Each structure stands twice: as structure tokens, then as C-alpha cells.
C-alpha positions as CSV (number, residue, x, y, z in Angstrom):
1,X,-21.1,-9.1,10.3
2,X,-20.5,-6.0,8.3
3,X,-23.2,-5.3,5.6
4,X,-22.6,-3.9,2.1
5,X,-25.0,-2.6,-0.5
6,X,-23.5,-2.4,-4.0
7,X,-25.3,-0.7,-6.8
8,X,-24.3,-1.6,-10.3
9,X,-25.3,1.3,-12.5
10,X,-24.3,-0.2,-15.9
11,X,-27.1,-0.6,-18.4
12,X,-25.5,-3.9,-19.3
13,X,-26.0,-5.0,-15.7
14,X,-24.3,-8.4,-15.2
15,X,-22.7,-8.6,-18.7
16,X,-20.5,-5.5,-18.9
17,X,-17.0,-4.5,-17.9
18,X,-18.4,-2.9,-14.7
19,X,-19.8,-6.3,-13.6
20,X,-16.6,-8.0,-14.5
21,X,-14.7,-5.7,-12.1
22,X,-17.3,-5.4,-9.4
23,X,-17.7,-9.1,-8.9
24,X,-14.2,-9.8,-7.5
25,X,-14.3,-6.6,-5.5
26,X,-17.4,-7.9,-3.7
27,X,-15.9,-11.4,-3.5
28,X,-13.0,-9.8,-1.6
29,X,-15.4,-8.2,0.8
30,X,-17.1,-11.5,1.3
31,X,-13.8,-13.1,2.0
32,X,-13.4,-10.7,4.8
33,X,-16.7,-11.6,6.3
34,X,-19.1,-9.0,4.8
35,X,-22.7,-9.7,3.9
36,X,-23.2,-8.2,0.4
37,X,-26.5,-7.1,-1.2
38,X,-26.2,-6.3,-5.0
39,X,-28.6,-4.1,-6.7
40,X,-28.8,-3.4,-10.5
41,X,-30.0,0.2,-11.1
42,X,-31.4,-0.8,-14.5
43,X,-33.6,-3.5,-12.9
44,X,-35.4,-0.8,-11.0
45,X,-38.4,1.1,-12.3
46,X,-37.6,4.5,-10.8
47,X,-38.4,8.0,-11.7
48,X,-36.0,11.0,-11.5
49,X,-36.2,13.2,-8.4
50,X,-39.4,15.2,-8.9
51,X,-39.6,17.5,-5.9
52,X,-37.7,20.7,-6.2
53,X,-39.3,22.0,-3.0
54,X,-37.5,19.3,-1.0
55,X,-40.6,17.5,0.2
56,X,-38.3,14.8,1.8
57,X,-36.6,17.5,3.9
58,X,-39.3,20.0,4.9
59,X,-42.7,18.5,4.4
60,X,-42.2,14.8,5.2
61,X,-38.6,14.5,6.4
62,X,-37.1,11.2,5.3
63,X,-40.0,10.3,3.0
64,X,-39.7,10.4,-0.8
65,X,-42.8,11.8,-2.5
66,X,-42.2,9.6,-5.6
67,X,-43.9,6.2,-5.0
68,X,-41.9,3.7,-7.1
69,X,-39.5,0.8,-6.7
70,X,-37.0,3.1,-4.9
71,X,-39.2,2.7,-1.8
72,X,-38.1,-0.9,-1.5
73,X,-34.4,0.1,-1.9
74,X,-34.4,2.7,1.0
75,X,-34.6,0.1,3.8
76,X,-31.7,-1.9,2.2
77,X,-29.6,1.2,2.0
78,X,-30.3,2.1,5.6
79,X,-29.0,-1.2,6.9
80,X,-25.7,-1.1,5.0
81,X,-22.5,0.1,6.6
82,X,-20.7,0.3,3.3
83,X,-22.2,1.7,0.0
84,X,-20.4,0.6,-3.2
85,X,-21.3,2.7,-6.3
86,X,-20.2,0.9,-9.4
87,X,-20.5,2.5,-12.8
88,X,-19.2,2.7,-16.3
89,X,-18.0,6.3,-16.9
90,X,-20.1,8.0,-19.6
91,X,-20.6,11.8,-19.5
92,X,-20.5,11.5,-16.6
93,X,-22.9,8.8,-15.4
94,X,-25.6,6.5,-17.0
95,X,-29.0,8.1,-16.6
96,X,-30.5,5.5,-14.3
97,X,-27.5,5.7,-12.0
98,X,-27.7,9.4,-11.8
99,X,-31.4,9.2,-11.0
100,X,-30.6,6.7,-8.2
101,X,-27.9,8.9,-6.7
102,X,-30.3,11.9,-6.8
103,X,-32.9,9.9,-5.0
104,X,-30.7,9.4,-2.0
105,X,-31.8,12.8,-0.7
106,X,-34.4,11.4,1.7
107,X,-31.6,9.6,3.6
108,X,-30.0,12.9,4.4
109,X,-31.0,15.0,7.4
110,X,-32.2,18.5,6.7
111,X,-29.7,20.1,9.0
112,X,-26.8,22.0,7.6
113,X,-23.4,22.5,9.2
114,X,-20.1,24.2,8.3
115,X,-17.6,21.4,8.1
116,X,-14.0,21.7,6.8
117,X,-14.7,25.0,4.9
118,X,-17.9,23.9,3.2
119,X,-21.7,23.7,3.9
120,X,-22.5,20.1,4.5
121,X,-25.2,17.8,5.8
122,X,-25.2,14.2,7.1
123,X,-27.1,11.0,6.8
124,X,-30.2,10.6,9.1
125,X,-29.7,8.8,12.4
126,X,-31.4,5.6,11.1
127,X,-29.0,5.3,8.2
128,X,-26.1,3.0,9.0
129,X,-23.8,3.9,6.1
130,X,-20.4,4.9,7.3
131,X,-18.4,4.9,4.1
132,X,-18.9,5.1,0.3
133,X,-16.5,3.6,-2.3
134,X,-16.5,3.9,-6.1
135,X,-15.8,1.1,-8.6
136,X,-15.6,2.5,-12.1
137,X,-14.7,1.3,-15.5
138,X,-13.9,3.4,-18.6
139,X,-13.0,2.9,-22.2
140,X,-10.4,5.5,-22.6
141,X,-6.7,5.1,-21.8
142,X,-6.2,7.2,-18.7
143,X,-7.7,6.6,-15.2
144,X,-7.9,10.4,-15.1
145,X,-10.9,10.3,-17.4
146,X,-12.9,9.0,-14.4
147,X,-11.9,11.9,-12.1
148,X,-15.3,13.7,-12.5
149,X,-17.2,10.6,-11.3
150,X,-14.7,10.1,-8.5
151,X,-15.3,13.7,-7.4
152,X,-19.1,13.2,-7.5
153,X,-18.8,10.2,-5.2
154,X,-16.3,12.0,-2.9
155,X,-18.7,15.0,-2.6
156,X,-21.6,12.7,-1.9
157,X,-19.8,11.1,1.0
158,X,-18.7,14.5,2.3
159,X,-22.2,15.9,2.1
160,X,-23.6,12.9,3.9
161,X,-21.0,13.1,6.6
162,X,-19.4,9.7,6.0
163,X,-15.9,8.6,4.8
164,X,-15.0,8.5,1.2
165,X,-13.2,5.1,1.0
166,X,-11.6,5.8,-2.4
167,X,-12.0,4.6,-5.9
168,X,-11.2,1.4,-7.8
169,X,-10.6,2.6,-11.3
170,X,-10.1,0.4,-14.4
171,X,-9.4,2.4,-17.6
172,X,-9.6,0.8,-21.0
173,X,-11.5,-2.0,-19.3
174,X,-12.4,-3.8,-22.5
175,X,-8.8,-4.8,-23.1
176,X,-9.1,-7.2,-20.1
177,X,-10.9,-9.6,-22.5
178,X,-10.0,-11.0,-25.9
179,X,-12.9,-12.4,-27.9
180,X,-14.9,-12.6,-24.7
181,X,-12.3,-14.5,-22.6
182,X,-10.4,-12.8,-19.8
183,X,-6.7,-12.5,-20.7
184,X,-3.8,-13.3,-18.4
185,X,-3.3,-9.5,-17.8
186,X,-7.0,-9.2,-17.1
187,X,-6.9,-12.0,-14.5
188,X,-4.0,-10.2,-12.8
189,X,-6.1,-7.0,-12.6
190,X,-9.1,-8.9,-11.3
191,X,-6.9,-10.5,-8.6
192,X,-5.9,-7.0,-7.5
193,X,-9.5,-5.9,-7.5
194,X,-10.3,-8.8,-5.1
195,X,-7.5,-7.7,-2.9
196,X,-8.8,-4.2,-2.8
197,X,-12.2,-5.4,-1.7
198,X,-10.6,-7.6,1.0
199,X,-8.4,-4.7,2.2
200,X,-11.3,-2.3,2.5
201,X,-13.4,-4.7,4.5
202,X,-10.6,-6.0,6.7
203,X,-8.5,-2.9,7.2
204,X,-10.9,0.0,6.4
205,X,-8.8,1.2,3.5
206,X,-7.3,0.0,0.3
207,X,-3.5,0.1,-0.3
208,X,-2.2,2.5,-2.9
209,X,-0.2,-0.3,-4.5
210,X,-3.3,-2.4,-4.9
211,X,-5.2,0.4,-6.6
212,X,-2.3,1.0,-8.9
213,X,-2.3,-2.6,-9.9
214,X,-6.0,-2.4,-10.7
215,X,-5.4,0.7,-12.9
216,X,-2.1,-0.2,-14.6
217,X,-1.9,0.2,-18.4
218,X,-2.6,-3.0,-20.4
219,X,-1.9,-1.3,-23.7
220,X,-0.1,1.8,-24.9
221,X,-2.1,5.0,-25.4
222,X,-1.0,5.1,-29.1
223,X,-2.3,1.6,-29.8
224,X,-5.6,2.3,-28.0
225,X,-6.1,5.5,-29.9
226,X,-5.4,3.7,-33.2
227,X,-8.0,1.1,-32.3
228,X,-10.6,3.7,-31.6
229,X,-9.9,5.7,-34.7
230,X,-10.0,2.5,-36.8
231,X,-13.5,1.7,-35.4
232,X,-14.6,5.3,-36.2
């Protein structure tokens, strides 16, 4: 059975738009037979990376010098074949999610190689992760507003020597609900999200048309802009 660790980086944890989109994605992976482990970054009492001298690379390779709840997360990450990073897009990431990503450094081997025109590294031999996928939600109209976060995750995968499995992006995610209830359009989007999770787990990749269905506009840019400007 394939194992998945998903990290929800939203400060709202299980109540936000990120959780709304992540849940069917993970359900789709379960439908395909995956064992899923969900972690909320905001549940963890962790500190930022504190060792500029790369203790985890050169003094105690593979060991983080910061003794906090991240120590219990490392074994769970090592056992996963797929890492799902789920986040709302701020500027660019919520603080706790950024801390957690930075704290992945002990999982990376301190040996550099030249790969595809760039200096890269790779995960240590005891880390089973083979691919990383992004699930992101945003409040603005265009999916392109999440490009910076997608690039961060793509670079993380490349630097760790694993596949970047792509991004499930839901712009203006709040429009999937009306007064707290998921709309008909919202349900169609979430159905597409579930298909994306299933496709990734079953086929190793998500179909372009599925991802387009996830990201499709639910409102015009003009109407969304008017809403924001009214609130302001």
C-alpha cells in the first residue's frame, strides 16, 4: 500500500478553504488504495530553522539540532512515498508552513551534484519520498497568483531529487461556498479535486483537463474585484 503524508499549512486547520479542497484530494488517493497521514502545521509546536552552520549536514548529518515537536514528524515523513503540501497562498506562505518546509533540511543528504543545469542535492537514503505535490487555495481571481508557491514546491522537489507531481490550484476558493454551504459549482470543483487525487495515486500523474476543472473560474474577474473593493 502506498503511503502519503499530507501537511495542511493553513492557520485555520480543518475549517478553511484549504481543508475543503484537501479533503477530497486525499479521499481520491484513499480510493486508489493509499494510506494517508494528515498533519496540521499549526498543531505543531515547532521553531524556525536555527542553525545557519548546517548542523544537520556537517556536524550530525540527518539530525536536527532543534528539539521540538518536529522530531516526531521526521519518522512519519521518512515513511511516506508521496508528500502533499497544502496551503493557502499568502505572501507567499503562512509562517508555520514556511518554518516546516525549512525544517525538512535534515532529510536531505549533504552531497551536491550538477543536475539539469543546476546545483542540486537529494533526500537521504532512508527517506522514502518519491514525489511532492502542491494543493493550494487563493482568494484572488487568477490561478497565476499561486505561481510563486508552485515554484517553491517545484524547486523543493528538484533539490531533493524527487518528482514534482504538479499543483492542484483553486483560485477565489471562497466562492465555492455560499453562507457556509458548498454551492453546486463548488461541489463540481471538489469532485474534480477527488479525481485528481485518484489519478495521481493510480496513474502517477494528474490529467491536465482534471486540473483545469479544479481551477476553472466560478465568477468573473470584474465581479470578484467589485466584491473586494466593497469590503475594503
